[in-house]
SERO-4910 file (N, C-alpha, C, O; in steps of 0.05 Angstrom, whole numbers):
BEGIN
 pado doro    nc1    nc2    nc3   cac1   cac2   cac3    cc1    cc2    cc3    oc1    oc2    oc3
  Met    A   -115    447    132    -94    431    152    -67    426    127    -67    422    103
  Arg    A    -48    429    145    -15    426    137    -20    395    133    -31    384    152
  Ile    A    -16    381    115    -12    355    112      9    348     90     10    355     66
  Val    A     28    327    108     56    321     92     48    289     88     39    273    105
  Val    A     54    283     57     53    256     44     85    249     37     99    254     17
  Ile    A     90    234     59    117    215     53    110    195     29     93    178     31
  Gly    A    125    199      4    118    177    -15     96    198    -41     85    190    -61
  Gly    A     96    225    -29     77    237    -49     84    246    -74     75    268    -80
  Thr    A    103    232    -93     98    240   -111    102    210   -130    109    208   -154
  Gly    A     97    190   -112     88    160   -125     56    156   -135     39    174   -135
  Leu    A     52    127   -144     26    118   -151      5    135   -128     -7    155   -136
  Ile    A      1    127   -104    -19    132    -90     -6    162    -79    -21    181    -78
  Gly    A     20    164    -73     20    196    -60     18    217    -73     10    237    -61
  Ser    A     21    219    -93     21    237   -121    -23    243   -122    -35    263   -128
  Gln    A    -32    219   -115    -65    225   -119    -76    238    -93    -93    256    -93
  Val    A    -61    223    -65    -71    239    -51    -65    274    -43    -81    289    -32
  Val    A    -44    278    -52    -37    302    -59    -56    326    -64    -64    347    -55
  Lys    A    -57    300    -95    -68    327   -110   -106    329    -91   -115    351    -84
  Arg    A   -119    308    -88   -136    305    -76   -146    328    -46   -165    343    -42
  Leu    A   -124    322    -31   -124    336     -4   -126    365    -18   -143    380     -8
  Gly    A   -103    375    -50   -102    400    -47   -129    411    -64   -130    435    -66
  Glu    A   -143    401    -72   -179    408    -87   -193    411    -66   -215    421    -69
  His    A   -186    403    -41   -206    405    -21   -192    425      1   -200    423     24
  Gly    A   -175    441     -3   -164    460     11   -147    452     35   -145    468     53
  His    A   -134    429     37   -110    431     40    -85    439     35    -81    445     12
  Asp    A    -59    442     58    -33    454     42    -25    417     52    -23    410     75
  Ala    A    -21    403     32    -18    374     20     13    385      6     15    398    -15
  Val    A     38    375     26     59    381     21     78    343     13     84    325     29
  Pro    A     82    346    -18     92    318    -23    121    316    -19    136    326    -35
  Ala    A    132    301      5    159    292     12    173    260     -2    168    237      5
  Ser    A    188    267    -18    207    244    -18    234    249    -29    237    268    -44
  Pro    A    254    233    -24    275    233    -27    285    253    -50    308    263    -47
  Asn    A    269    260    -74    277    275   -101    269    302    -76    288    318    -78
  Ser    A    255    309    -62    254    340    -49    262    347    -24    257    365     -9
  Gly    A    280    325    -24    296    327     -1    292    313     23    304    321     43
  Val    A    279    298     24    261    290     44    265    252     49    249    234     41
  Asn    A    294    250     66    298    216     64    295    203     89    311    204    108
  Thr    A    271    188     87    262    177    121    283    155    130    279    148    154
  Val    A    305    144    116    313    125    122    340    142    134    347    134    156
  Thr    A    354    160    124    378    176    135    367    189    154    374    180    176
  Gly    A    344    215    156    331    234    170    334    252    159    323    272    169
  Glu    A    349    256    135    351    278    123    325    294    103    312    289     82
  Gly    A    324    320    125    296    338    112    270    324    123    251    326    107
  Val    A    267    312    145    240    296    160    240    316    180    218    327    179
  Lys    A    254    326    197    249    342    221    229    366    207    207    374    215
  Glu    A    247    378    180    241    404    183    217    405    161    205    425    154
  Val    A    214    374    149    183    380    133    167    381    148    150    400    145
  Leu    A    164    363    169    146    366    192    133    391    205    109    392    212
  Glu    A    153    412    209    149    433    221    112    444    218    103    451    197
  Gly    A    102    443    236     76    453    240     50    433    227     26    439    229
  Ala    A     61    412    216     51    390    200     25    394    221     25    408    241
  Asp    A      6    379    213    -22    372    230    -25    343    228    -34    331    247
  Val    A    -16    329    203    -18    314    195      1    296    177      9    305    155
  Leu    A     10    270    188     27    263    172     18    233    163     10    215    179
  Val    A     21    230    132      8    214    119     33    198    101     47    207     83
  Asp    A     31    172    113     55    152     90     55    127     74     54    104     80
  Val    A     56    139     50     48    118     28     73    108     13     73     99    -10
  Ser    A     98    110     36    125    108     12    134     78     16    130     72     39
  Asn    A    142     64      6    152     38    -10    181     31     -8    196     49    -16
  Ser    A    192     10      0    216      7    -10    237      6    -35    226      0    -56
  Pro    A    251      9    -35    268     11    -66    280    -21    -75    284    -29    -97
  Ser    A    283    -37    -47    292    -65    -53    269    -78    -36    263    -70    -14
  Phe    A    255   -103    -50    236   -118    -43    247   -140    -28    233   -158    -18
  Ala    A    282   -138    -25    297   -164    -16    292   -167     15    284   -148     28
  Asp    A    297   -188     24    276   -189     48    295   -171     77    281   -161     94
  Asp    A    321   -169     80    335   -154     98    332   -124     90    336   -105    106
  Asp    A    326   -122     67    322    -88     53    297    -81     58    294    -56     61
  Val    A    278    -95     60    258    -86     60    253    -78     85    244    -56     92
  Met    A    259   -103    104    251    -89    142    268    -69    142    260    -51    156
  Asn    A    290    -66    132    307    -49    144    291    -26    136    283    -12    154
  Phe    A    286    -19    113    275      8    104    250     10    115    239     32    111
  Phe    A    235    -10    130    203      4    138    205      4    166    187     15    180
  Thr    A    232    -12    178    235     -1    214    249     16    214    239     30    231
  Thr    A    274     32    205    287     64    200    264     77    198    252     90    215
  Ala    A    258     70    168    237     97    163    219    107    184    219    130    193
  Thr    A    204     87    192    174     89    213    193     97    244    181    110    261
  Thr    A    212     92    247    238     93    271    229    126    274    217    138    292
  Asn    A    239    136    249    247    166    243    230    180    238    237    204    242
  Leu    A    200    175    225    179    185    219    163    193    249    153    216    253
  Thr    A    161    172    268    145    173    284    168    188    314    158    189    336
  Gln    A    189    194    311    200    210    329    201    230    323    203    248    340
  Ala    A    200    236    293    201    268    286    170    280    283    165    304    281
  Ala    A    151    259    284    119    267    296    121    270    308    121    295    308
  Lys    A    127    260    338    127    263    367    135    295    379    126    310    397
  Asp    A    160    296    358    179    326    367    155    351    356    147    371    368
  Ala    A    149    341    333    139    368    315    108    373    332    100    396    333
  Gly    A     95    356    342     69    358    352     45    351    339     24    360    345
  Val    A     51    327    314     32    326    296     17    312    308     25    296    325
  Gly    A    -13    315    299    -34    300    314    -43    273    306    -55    259    322
  His    A    -35    266    279    -51    247    256    -21    228    239     -4    237    223
  Tyr    A    -24    204    249      3    185    236    -17    170    221    -31    158    237
  Val    A    -26    165    195    -38    158    173    -23    139    164      0    147    170
  Ala    A    -19    115    151     -5     97    140    -19     74    125    -35     59    136
  Leu    A    -10     72     96    -14     50     90      0     26     84     21     23     73
  Ser    A    -18      7     95     -5    -18    100    -19    -45     76    -27    -35     55
  Ile    A    -21    -66     78    -33    -84     68    -48   -111     80    -38   -126     96
  Val    A    -78   -112     66    -87   -136     82    -73   -157     83    -53   -157     68
  Gly    A    -79   -177     98    -71   -200    114    -39   -204    118    -25   -224    116
  Thr    A    -32   -178    124      6   -171    133     18   -188    161     40   -187    172
  Asp    A     -8   -202    166      1   -216    193     -6   -241    191     -6   -257    209
  Glu    A    -13   -246    171    -26   -271    162     -9   -295    148    -11   -319    153
  Leu    A     10   -282    128     25   -294    110     58   -286    124     70   -267    113
  Pro    A     70   -298    145     96   -295    155    119   -307    143    140   -301    153
  Glu    A    119   -321    126    136   -328    104    151   -317     84    170   -325     71
  Ser    A    132   -287     85    135   -268     66    151   -248     72    139   -234     89
  Gly    A    169   -239     67    200   -225     88    184   -195     85    183   -181    106
  Tyr    A    165   -181     52    150   -161     50    137   -157     74    145   -141     91
  Leu    A    115   -173     78     95   -172     99     98   -166    121     87   -148    134
  Arg    A    119   -186    130    139   -183    160    143   -158    162    135   -146    182
  Ala    A    159   -146    139    163   -117    148    144    -99    154    147    -83    172
  Lys    A    116   -102    136    103    -81    140     87    -94    172     72    -77    181
  Val    A     86   -112    185     77   -118    208     92   -103    225     81    -88    242
  Ala    A    125   -107    222    140    -86    239    126    -59    232    109    -54    248
  Gln    A    128    -47    220    123    -21    213     95    -13    227     91      5    243
  Glu    A     76    -33    217     51    -25    237     48    -27    270     30    -17    282
  Lys    A     69    -42    284     79    -46    309     92    -21    319     86    -10    341
  Leu    A    109    -13    304    134     15    311     99     36    309     88     39    331
  Ile    A     87     46    287     63     55    293     40     58    315     29     79    322
  Thr    A     35     32    326     22     24    344     30     27    368     11     34    383
  Glu    A     49     24    378     66     34    402     79     64    400     88     76    420
  Ser    A     78     73    380     93    104    387     69    124    402     77    147    402
  Gly    A     51    123    410     45    142    433     26    158    409      6    170    420
  Leu    A     28    161    380     18    181    364    -12    163    366    -17    139    371
  Thr    A    -30    185    358    -55    179    338    -52    172    318    -33    180    305
  Tyr    A    -66    158    311    -68    144    282    -78    129    270    -94    116    283
  Ser    A    -76    121    240    -96    111    225    -79     86    210    -55     88    205
  Ile    A    -90     70    206    -71     51    191    -91     39    171   -108     24    179
  Ile    A    -90     46    141   -113     33    115    -90     14    113    -66     18    108
  Arg    A   -112    -18    118    -97    -40    104   -112    -36     74   -135    -27     76
  Ala    A   -103    -42     49   -106    -47     27   -105    -71     14    -86    -85     21
  Thr    A   -123    -83     -6   -110   -103    -25    -97    -91    -42    -92    -67    -41
  Gln    A    -86   -112    -64    -67   -113    -82    -88    -86   -103   -112    -82   -105
  Phe    A    -66    -75   -114    -78    -53   -129    -83    -63   -160    -65    -78   -168
  Phe    A   -101    -57   -176   -111    -73   -205    -81    -63   -211    -66    -81   -216
  Glu    A    -70    -37   -212    -41    -27   -228    -20    -45   -227     -4    -41   -245
  Phe    A    -14    -69   -205      9    -86   -208      7   -110   -220     23   -129   -219
  Ala    A    -11   -106   -229    -26   -141   -246     -3   -147   -265      4   -170   -267
  Gly    A     10   -125   -282     28   -134   -304     57   -139   -286     70   -160   -290
  Ala    A     67   -119   -265     84   -129   -250     82   -162   -238    102   -176   -239
  Ile    A     61   -170   -230     52   -195   -219     53   -215   -232     55   -236   -220
  Ala    A     51   -215   -265     56   -224   -284     79   -234   -296     83   -255   -307
  Asn    A     94   -211   -293    121   -209   -303    145   -224   -278    166   -235   -285
  Ser    A    138   -221   -259    157   -229   -241    135   -266   -232    142   -278   -212
  Ala    A    121   -273   -245    117   -300   -240    120   -318   -270    115   -342   -270
  Glu    A    129   -304   -294    139   -315   -314    160   -340   -312    183   -337   -303
  Val    A    151   -360   -321    178   -391   -317    174   -403   -350    157   -417   -360
  Asp    A    192   -394   -357    189   -413   -395    165   -398   -408    150   -410   -424
  Gly    A    161   -372   -401    142   -361   -426    107   -365   -409     88   -352   -417
  Ala    A    107   -383   -389     77   -383   -379     80   -368   -353    101   -364   -341
  Val    A     54   -359   -345     58   -339   -313     39   -367   -294     17   -378   -293
  His    A     62   -366   -282     49   -383   -256     47   -373   -228     63   -362   -213
  Leu    A     20   -380   -226      7   -370   -198     -6   -387   -181    -20   -404   -192
  Pro    A     -5   -385   -157    -21   -393   -139    -53   -382   -140    -61   -360   -147
  His    A    -68   -403   -131    -93   -399   -141   -117   -388   -107   -140   -390   -100
  Gly    A    -89   -379    -96   -112   -365    -71   -131   -335    -71   -124   -317    -86
  Gly    A   -146   -332    -60   -157   -310    -61   -152   -278    -58   -140   -270    -38
  Val    A   -159   -264    -73   -149   -233    -71   -175   -212    -78   -194   -221    -90
  Gln    A   -174   -193    -71   -199   -170    -77   -186   -147    -83   -183   -128    -68
  Pro    A   -175   -149   -112   -160   -124   -111   -172   -101   -116   -197   -103   -117
  Ile    A   -158    -74   -122   -178    -48   -113   -157    -29   -136   -133    -33   -138
  Ala    A   -166    -15   -145   -161      4   -159   -141     35   -144   -152     46   -124
  Ala    A   -117     43   -152   -103     59   -137   -119     79   -134   -120     85   -111
  Ser    A   -132     90   -146   -155    116   -144   -169    117   -121   -170    136   -105
  Asp    A   -181     95   -120   -198     86    -94   -182     83    -67   -190     89    -44
  Val    A   -157     70    -75   -142     77    -46   -136    103    -41   -141    112    -19
  Ala    A   -123    120    -64   -120    140    -47   -141    159    -39   -137    177    -23
  Ala    A   -160    154    -49   -189    174    -41   -192    166     -8   -197    184      8
  Val    A   -188    145     -2   -191    132     26   -172    146     43   -178    158     64
  Val    A   -145    142     30   -125    160     49   -128    183     54   -124    191     77
  Gly    A   -137    203     27   -144    231     29   -164    234     51   -164    253     66
  Arg    A   -180    217     52   -210    223     70   -206    218     95   -218    229    114
  Thr    A   -182    195    100   -169    186    127   -154    212    138   -159    216    162
  Ala    A   -141    227    127   -119    245    138   -139    269    145   -132    282    164
  Ala    A   -157    274    135   -177    296    130   -191    297    156   -199    318    168
  Thr    A   -192    277    163   -215    267    185   -197    257    221   -173    259    227
  Glu    A   -215    249    233   -209    241    264   -196    217    261   -206    199    247
  Pro    A   -166    213    278   -156    187    277   -179    170    290   -197    175    306
  Val    A   -169    143    271   -190    117    279   -178    103    297   -191     86    310
  Asn    A   -146    110    303   -123     96    324   -141     58    329   -151     43    346
  Gly    A   -133     59    298   -137     28    294   -135     15    267   -126     34    255
  Val    A   -138     -3    252   -137    -12    224   -164    -12    207   -186    -22    212
  Leu    A   -155      1    190   -184      3    167   -183    -13    146   -166     -8    129
  Glu    A   -200    -34    142   -187    -46    120   -199    -40     94   -220    -29    100
  Ile    A   -197    -41     72   -208    -25     43   -202    -54     28   -187    -69     38
  Gly    A   -216    -62      2   -213    -78    -25   -233    -70    -40   -253    -57    -36
  Gly    A   -222    -80    -60   -248    -80    -77   -271    -86    -86   -283    -90    -65
  Pro    A   -286    -89   -103   -319   -105   -100   -319   -135   -101   -334   -149    -87
  Glu    A   -301   -144   -118   -304   -170   -120   -281   -181   -115   -260   -168   -112
  Glu    A   -284   -206   -113   -271   -224   -111   -257   -241   -125   -273   -254   -139
  Phe    A   -231   -250   -130   -220   -261   -147   -205   -282   -137   -200   -282   -113
  Thr    A   -192   -305   -156   -161   -321   -151   -140   -310   -169   -140   -303   -192
  Met    A   -119   -312   -143   -100   -296   -163    -95   -302   -197    -92   -287   -217
  Asp    A    -97   -325   -194    -92   -339   -220   -115   -327   -238   -104   -317   -258
  Gly    A   -133   -324   -238   -162   -322   -246   -153   -291   -251   -143   -287   -272
  Trp    A   -156   -270   -232   -146   -245   -228   -129   -234   -257   -139   -217   -272
  Ile    A   -101   -246   -260    -77   -239   -268    -95   -252   -297    -92   -235   -315
  Arg    A   -111   -276   -309   -112   -287   -335   -133   -268   -344   -133   -264   -368
  Thr    A   -151   -252   -328   -169   -235   -337   -151   -211   -349   -153   -207   -373
  Val    A   -138   -199   -336   -125   -174   -350   -104   -177   -368    -99   -160   -386
  Leu    A    -91   -201   -365    -72   -211   -391    -86   -215   -420    -76   -206   -441
  Ser    A   -115   -230   -419   -130   -229   -440   -148   -205   -445   -162   -203   -466
  His    A   -147   -190   -430   -156   -166   -445   -137   -144   -460   -144   -128   -477
  Arg    A   -116   -147   -450    -91   -140   -464    -79   -157   -488    -56   -157   -497
  Asn    A    -91   -166   -491    -92   -193   -514    -57   -204   -512    -45   -208   -533
  Asp    A    -42   -207   -485    -25   -216   -473    -30   -250   -478    -47   -261   -465
  Glu    A    -16   -262   -496    -23   -290   -496     -9   -301   -481     -8   -324   -491
  Arg    A      7   -302   -458     15   -314   -442     -2   -329   -431    -26   -322   -428
  Glu    A      6   -353   -424     -8   -373   -411    -13   -371   -382      6   -373   -366
  Val    A    -33   -368   -375    -30   -370   -333    -38   -395   -324    -61   -404   -326
  Val    A    -18   -407   -312    -19   -424   -294    -24   -436   -273     -5   -448   -264
  Ser    A    -44   -437   -260    -53   -448   -226    -31   -469   -222    -28   -489   -236
  Asp    A    -14   -461   -200      4   -470   -193      7   -468   -167     17   -447   -158
  Pro    A     -3   -494   -147      7   -500   -121     29   -489   -108     29   -479    -86
  Arg    A     58   -494   -132     75   -498   -123     89   -460   -123    110   -451   -113
  Ala    A     75   -451   -133     78   -416   -141     75   -402   -116     60   -407    -98
  Lys    A     93   -383   -117     98   -364    -94     88   -340    -91     96   -326   -110
  Tyr    A     68   -323    -73     75   -299    -76     92   -283    -58     92   -293    -35
  Phe    A    106   -263    -60    118   -251    -48    138   -263    -24    144   -252     -2
  Gly    A    146   -294    -35    162   -306    -20    149   -330     -8    163   -349     -1
  Thr    A    113   -328     -3    100   -348      7     86   -355     -9     84   -344    -31
  Phe    A     70   -381      1     46   -397     -4     21   -387      0     14   -382     23
  Leu    A      4   -382    -24    -13   -374    -22    -42   -385    -32    -51   -383    -54
  Thr    A    -57   -403     -4    -78   -425     -7   -102   -422     -5   -117   -441     -7
  Gly    A   -110   -398      1   -134   -396     23   -140   -367     11   -137   -361    -13
  Lys    A   -150   -350     30   -161   -320     29   -148   -302     53   -162   -291     70
  Gln    A   -118   -300     52   -110   -287     76   -105   -264     58    -98   -244     71
  Leu    A   -106   -260     32   -103   -233     21   -140   -226     20   -150   -204     18
  Val    A   -149   -242     22   -177   -220     21   -190   -208     48   -188   -219     70
  Pro    A   -200   -192     44   -207   -166     72   -230   -183     91   -243   -201     81
  Asn    A   -233   -177    114   -246   -190    134   -280   -174    131   -283   -153    119
  Ala    A   -299   -187    141   -320   -184    141   -318   -149    165   -309   -146    188
  Gly    A   -331   -129    145   -333   -105    156   -311    -92    142   -307    -70    152
  Ala    A   -292    -98    121   -272    -77    114   -299    -63     90   -319    -77     85
  Gln    A   -293    -35     78   -296    -16     63   -294    -23     35   -275    -19     19
  Leu    A   -313    -34     31   -308    -53     -6   -307    -20    -20   -322     -3     -9
  Gln    A   -294    -14    -37   -293      8    -58   -311      6    -85   -321    -16    -90
  Pro    A   -316     28   -105   -335     24   -125   -321     11   -150   -332     -4   -166
  Thr    A   -291     21   -152   -291     13   -188   -283    -12   -186   -265    -20   -172
  Ser    A   -301    -30   -205   -286    -60   -209   -270    -66   -228   -261    -50   -244
  Leu    A   -265    -88   -229   -237    -90   -253   -244    -87   -281   -229    -77   -298
  Lys    A   -271    -98   -286   -288    -87   -313   -279    -60   -317   -268    -53   -338
  Asp    A   -284    -46   -299   -294    -20   -301   -265     -7   -306   -263     10   -323
  Trp    A   -243    -17   -290   -218    -10   -295   -202    -12   -317   -183      1   -325
  Leu    A   -218    -39   -329   -200    -41   -356   -214    -33   -378   -202    -33   -399
  Ala    A   -234    -27   -376   -246    -11   -393   -238     16   -397   -236     24   -421
  Ala    A   -233     36   -376   -220     59   -377   -192     59   -390   -178     79   -395
  Gly    A   -186     33   -395   -159     38   -420   -124     26   -403   -100     32   -408
  Asn    A   -133     11   -387   -117      5   -359   -107    -17   -377    -90    -34   -368
***
């Protein structure tokens, strides 16, 4: 199949393209660097000509509330229209576990809007909601640093390896649409502060990780298990211990 991967040069997209290519598919990476801009619409119609599947793993370059909402609504509107015009049979999008449970987060509100545009587009689709990637641990710690200490909420998370996310996205793209939401997560549940504390300790990062009920995550308070996948989620094999042992 010809499968166009929007965001195909990023952390997840590059791995999806590689996996699909290894399985004999014509996987086409698409990004602004390749002349495909989903916000302006440049190159979108052309890259989707003859495509069987559209995979969207792109992300907003800015996480400011208005910017991220504009990115996901504009890009998804352009993509769904172009996909319908091109006769694309399957729209696969990567989203986040808990998007509709944390409305105070501008980023997650934008992901809810993205999902709604896809589900109401009339296209056959698969939405994959993943938990936080192991690879984000360093950036989460840096963003939460206050006076040399890392302040994080104690709410639950069940992080996942990016390679496992890419594997699921690739498999989903190569099979029949689910016309619904598939949740995936890692094999173990942590608290947000506990997860980051484990990673920093492994890396000999001496910053103290403080469990702080006033600390926010992407603009919202995280007090419970909003970011933990529901029962029935497909849990992936790579543990945090194994991921760290691999040199990450």
